[in-house]
N, C-alpha and C positions, 0 to 999 in steps of 0.2 A: 504494500500500500504506500501511497505518497505521504501518508500521515499515520502515526502509530495509534494503536487502540487506546493506549494510556492517555494520549492527548485528547482523543475524542471523548473519553469518559469524563473529562473536565468541562466539556461543552454543556451549556444550559439549554440550547435549542438548536434545531436543525431545519434547513429550508431546502426544498426541492423546487427550484424555479424552472418549470418546463414551458415549452412554447404553447402547450394547450392548457395546462393546469398548474397552479401553485399550491404546494402543500407545506405545512409547518408542523413540526413535532416539538413539543416541549418536554424536557426530561422530567419524569415523575408525574406527568399529566397525560401525555399521549398526543394523538393527532388533534390539533385545534383548528386547522384551516385546510380545506380541500375545495378550492374554487377555481374557475377559469382565470387565466392570466390576461384579463381584459379590464380596461378602465375607460370611462366615458368622461370627456372634458368639455366644458363650456369655453369655446375659443374666444368669446368676447371678454370674459372676466378671468379666464384661467382656472376657474373653480372646478374641483373634481365632483362630478355629479353622481357617478355610480361605479362600483367595482364588482368583479366576480360574475355571478350568475345573472344579476340584473343588467349589468353592462353588456354581457353577451347577448341577452335578449334584445337589446337595443340595436344590434348590428344590422345595418341596412334599413333602419326604420326611423332615423333621427332627422331633425331639420338641419339646415346648413350650418348653424352655429354650434352644433354638438358634434364632436369628433370621437369616434370609438377607436382606441389605440391598443396595441399589444406591445408592452415594453420589453418582452422577452421573445427572442427568435432563435430557434434551433438550440435551446438550452443556454443561450448567451444573452446577457442583459444588453440591450441596444439603447435604452433610455434610462440612465441611472436615476435621475430625479423622479421620473414617473414610476419606476419600479419601487422606489422608496415610499412614495405616496400611496401606491396601491397596497403595499405590504402593511403599512401603518393602519389603513382602514380594514384590511382583511383580518389582521391579528386582533384589533380592538384595543380600546384604551385600558381595560382592566388587565388583560394579559401583558400589555406593554409595561404598565406600571409595576406588575409583579416581576418582570424580567429586569427592569432597570434597578430594582433593589439588590440584585445580585452583585456581589463585589467582583470586579473585573469580569464583566459579562463576556462569555465566549459563545461563538456560534460555529456551526458546521454547515457546509453546503455542497451539493452535487455539482460537478462540472463535467461536460462532455469529454470523451477520450481525446487526448491530444489537443485540448483547448489551448489557444495561443495565450501568451502572457497578458495581452490587452483584455481578452475575454475573462481571464481569471481575475484581473485587477478590477474589472467592472463588477463582478460578483462580490468581491471583497468590499468595495466602496459602498455598494448597495446595503450590505449588512452593517457596515460601520455607521452608516447614516441612521440605523435603527438603534444605535447605542452599543454595539458589540465592540469590545476592546481588542479582541483577537478572533480571527476567522480561520477555520481549518477547512481545506478543500479535499473532497473525496471524489475519486473517479466514479462516474455514474455506473460503470460496468461492475465495479467492486460492490458498491452499495446495493445495486439490484440483485447481484448474486447472493449476498448475505441475506437480503430481505426475502428471497424465495427459498431459502433453506439449503442452498448448495454448500458443500463442504470446501469452501475456498481455501481454508488454512491447511488442508491435507495435501500430501505429495501425490495427488491424483488429478488427472485432467478433468475439468468441467468446462462446458461450453455454454455461453449465454448469448442471447440475441435480444437486444433492447430495441423494440420497435416504437419509435417516437413519432411525433407529429411532423417534424421537419427533417429527421435523419434516423438512420438505422445503424446501430453499433453492434458489432460482433466481436467476440473475444474468446480465447482459450485461457483459462486460469489454472494456476497451480501454485501451492505454497504461499497463498495470499497475495500473489502478484499476477500481472498480465504477462503471459508468454508471447502471444501474438494477437493483434487486434486490428480492426479496420472500421473506419467510420464512413458510411455511404450517405451522401446528401439526398437521400430519398426516404420519405416517410409517408404517413397517412395523408398529409396535405397533397403530396404528389399524386397519390391515387385519386383523391378528390378532383384535382385539376384534370387528370386524364379522363375521368367520367364526364365532367362538365364540358370539356372540349369535344368529346365524342357526341354528346347530345346536341351540342350547338351546331356542329358540322353536318351530322347525319339527319337530325330531326328539326333543326332550326328552333330548338327549345332552350330556354334559359331557366335554370333551377334557382329557387330562392336560396340565399346563403345558408339558412338554417336547415335546408333539406338535403344538403350534399353528403353529409357524413355517413360512411361512404357508400351510399345507395344500398343499404342492407335489405331494403324491400325487394330489390331485383336479385340480390345475391343471397337470399335467405336459404336456410337449410345447408346444403352441401356447397354453397358458395362458388368458389372459383373452379370447381370441378365440373366436367361435362354432365354430371348426374343432377345438376341443379335445375330449377324451373326453366322452361323453354322461353317464356316471355313474361313481361310484367308491365303494369300500367304505371305511368309516371305523370305527375301533375306539375306544370310549369307555366312559363310565359312565352308566347310566340315572339320570335325575334323581330318579325316584320310588323305585326299589328300591335304588339304590346299587350294583347288580351290573354286571359287564362286559356290554357289548352291542355288536353290530356292525350298522350300518345301511348301506344303499345310498342315496347322496344324488345328487340331480340337480345336475351341475356348472353348468348354466345358472343355477340359482337361487343358487348360491354366487357366480358371477360378478356377478349382479345385486346381491347384498349388498355386494360389494366396491366396486361402482361409486360408492356414496354417499360414502365418504371420499375416493376418488380424484377425484371431481368438484371438490372444493376445490383439489386440486393443479392440475388443468387450468385452473381459474379463475385461479390464481396465475400460471401461465405466460402466460395471455392478458393479464393486467394488466402484466406485465413487458414484453411485446412492444408493448402499446399505449403505454407510457411511453418506449419506446426511440426515439431519433432515426431518421428514415427511412433515412438513409444506412447506419446500422449494421444495420438490419433487412435491407437488401439484401444485406449481407455474410453474414448468417445463412442466407439462402436457399441459398447455396452451401456454407457450412461446417457448418450444422446445429447440433444440440444434443448436447452430450456428457453422458451420464448416469454418475454415480459414486455410491458409497455402497453399503452392503450391500443395501438394499431395491431398488436398481436391477436386481437379478437376479430380481425378481418376474416370472414368466413372462408375456409379453404386454404388460407395461407400456410398453415402448418402442414397440410397435405402436399402443397407445392414444394416446400422445403424438403420434406421427407423424400419425395420422388427424385428431386434433383441431387441429393447428397447420399441417399441410401442409409441415412442415420436416423434412429428414432427421434421424434420431436415431441416435446411436451409443452403445454401452456400452463403457466403458474396459476394458482387458484385465484389470486387477485392481481393480475398482471400489471395493472396501472398503479398499484400501491407498493410495489416491491422496493423501489429506490428509497422512498421515505421510510418504509418499514425497516430497511437495512440500516439507514442512518439512526433510527430510533433504537434498534438492537445494540448498535455500537455505543450510543450514548448511555444506555442503561447498563452496559457491561455484560450483556448476555453472550457475547462472543469471546471465547477463550483463545488467545494467540498461541501459535505453535512455537515452542521454545527450542531453539537450536543452540545447545551448549557447545562451545569450542572444545575440541579434543586437546588433552594435555600433550605437550611435546615429549 
């Protein structure tokens, strides 16, 4: 790990700033925030109007003087001031006052694999603005692996696939560290865009922003596999007239449109396996790949990965909660480190 378990046990709260949702865990209390990473701002006065669920419901429905923003993109803070304001309102005054009473308040936060120094600095400054005197950064891959119960501290290979909104991260872990990893800039949002573009080009239909995610109506059941439903009715707006219209789409064509972004994900998994030592690959044949993240629930994605790699694939019980749960387990001291004592000369 980039930070020791002993340092994490001294932290008072942990934050998982994701492109889709923000989650906050307070030591001794548990999960206190699980809300969309969205804020609505009055551009005339600069006042913050709403955050979280209510702000997300306002997307695409606001007058011109109200702007809905997302201060986090791809797990990286892109607007520090707005991220701080959003977090203050999500955490609430009572919890913030409790945290500020802590002497030398410490925080922990997830960062994407291979995040550049500027991205790490933005995360640190965001939490420092909330009163943290020290911020410990944990790789999202490590936190998610701990949260879904993988034995990351043992000398055995475990493979995890974090399916986020903006990116997919794949890694092989052993002895509490990352052996080989790859970050693919393709996530649930790329799948959404592929579906939207397909419907616009083939059916001249525009979907409401709240109805895109990611077309589970058409891909229900067996999802991305050919055994799924043959067709489905979709409601949207006609490109030419602007009027509401309902069309029946061929789900096979939708699956084909989705294949393009997901091919990059499969290529990334193949690259990780090729760079992994043979002994660890042999472990993976038995243990398989663990999928976590909100986009892991895309119907049929696990079957696609299984067919492409020939390795068993499992989805965590609560895939979208694994990263923050892993941070919480490390804060509470539930993870015992592997102690490697040096041999006497």
